[in-house]
C-alpha positions as CSV (number, residue, x, y, z in Angstrom):
1,X,31.1,25.7,-20.3
2,X,28.9,25.6,-23.4
3,X,25.7,27.4,-23.4
4,X,23.4,24.8,-21.9
5,X,19.8,25.9,-22.8
6,X,19.5,26.4,-26.5
7,X,15.8,25.9,-27.0
8,X,13.0,24.9,-24.6
9,X,9.4,23.9,-25.1
10,X,6.6,22.8,-22.9
11,X,4.6,19.7,-23.5
12,X,2.0,19.7,-20.7
13,X,4.0,19.2,-17.6
14,X,7.1,18.0,-19.4
15,X,9.9,20.4,-20.3
16,X,12.2,19.7,-23.2
17,X,15.5,21.5,-23.8
18,X,17.8,21.1,-26.7
19,X,21.5,21.1,-25.5
20,X,24.2,20.7,-28.1
21,X,21.7,18.9,-30.3
22,X,20.5,16.5,-27.5
23,X,17.0,16.6,-26.1
24,X,16.9,16.8,-22.3
25,X,13.6,16.1,-20.5
26,X,12.5,17.4,-17.1
27,X,9.2,16.2,-15.8
28,X,7.3,13.8,-13.6
29,X,7.9,10.0,-13.6
30,X,4.7,9.3,-15.6
31,X,5.9,11.5,-18.5
32,X,9.2,9.5,-18.7
33,X,7.0,6.4,-18.8
34,X,5.2,7.8,-21.8
35,X,8.5,8.5,-23.5
36,X,9.3,4.8,-23.0
37,X,12.2,5.6,-20.6
38,X,12.6,2.8,-18.0
39,X,12.6,4.1,-14.4
40,X,12.9,0.6,-12.9
41,X,16.3,1.3,-11.4
42,X,15.0,4.6,-9.9
43,X,11.7,3.1,-8.7
44,X,12.8,2.7,-5.0
45,X,14.1,6.2,-4.8
46,X,11.0,7.6,-6.5
47,X,8.8,5.7,-4.0
48,X,10.9,6.9,-1.0
49,X,10.7,10.6,-2.1
50,X,6.9,10.3,-2.7
51,X,6.4,8.5,0.6
52,X,8.0,11.6,2.3
53,X,5.4,13.8,0.6
54,X,7.7,15.1,-2.1
55,X,6.9,15.7,-5.7
56,X,9.4,13.9,-7.9
57,X,10.9,15.6,-10.9
58,X,13.1,13.5,-13.2
59,X,15.9,14.8,-15.4
60,X,17.2,12.7,-18.3
61,X,17.2,11.9,-22.0
62,X,15.4,9.3,-24.2
63,X,17.7,6.6,-22.8
64,X,17.8,7.0,-19.1
65,X,17.0,9.2,-16.1
66,X,20.0,11.2,-14.9
67,X,18.7,12.7,-11.7
68,X,15.7,12.8,-9.4
69,X,14.7,16.0,-7.6
70,X,12.3,15.8,-4.6
71,X,10.3,19.0,-4.1
72,X,8.1,19.7,-1.0
73,X,6.4,23.0,-0.2
74,X,6.2,24.1,3.4
75,X,2.7,25.1,4.4
76,X,2.5,28.7,5.6
77,X,0.8,29.4,8.9
78,X,-1.8,31.6,7.2
79,X,-2.7,29.1,4.5
80,X,-6.0,27.9,6.0
81,X,-7.2,31.5,6.3
82,X,-6.1,32.3,2.7
83,X,-8.0,29.3,1.4
84,X,-11.1,30.2,3.4
85,X,-11.3,33.7,1.9
């Protein structure tokens, strides 16, 4: 397997990696929209993940999304006390 991550930069909440000369983007759906990448085929899956309380992260390039990742944090039992302090 080739070395995957050659160079990575951060643009706000969007991550950009250069892999074998190709830019790979990782970020929220709105950032892919700003890049001009259509997420129409992934819209139902994005909505479903968000409806389940998950933050959606998209992985792809300038042409298309490759994968969706749904992330959800579990609230710790002591969270309310920590916030109050």
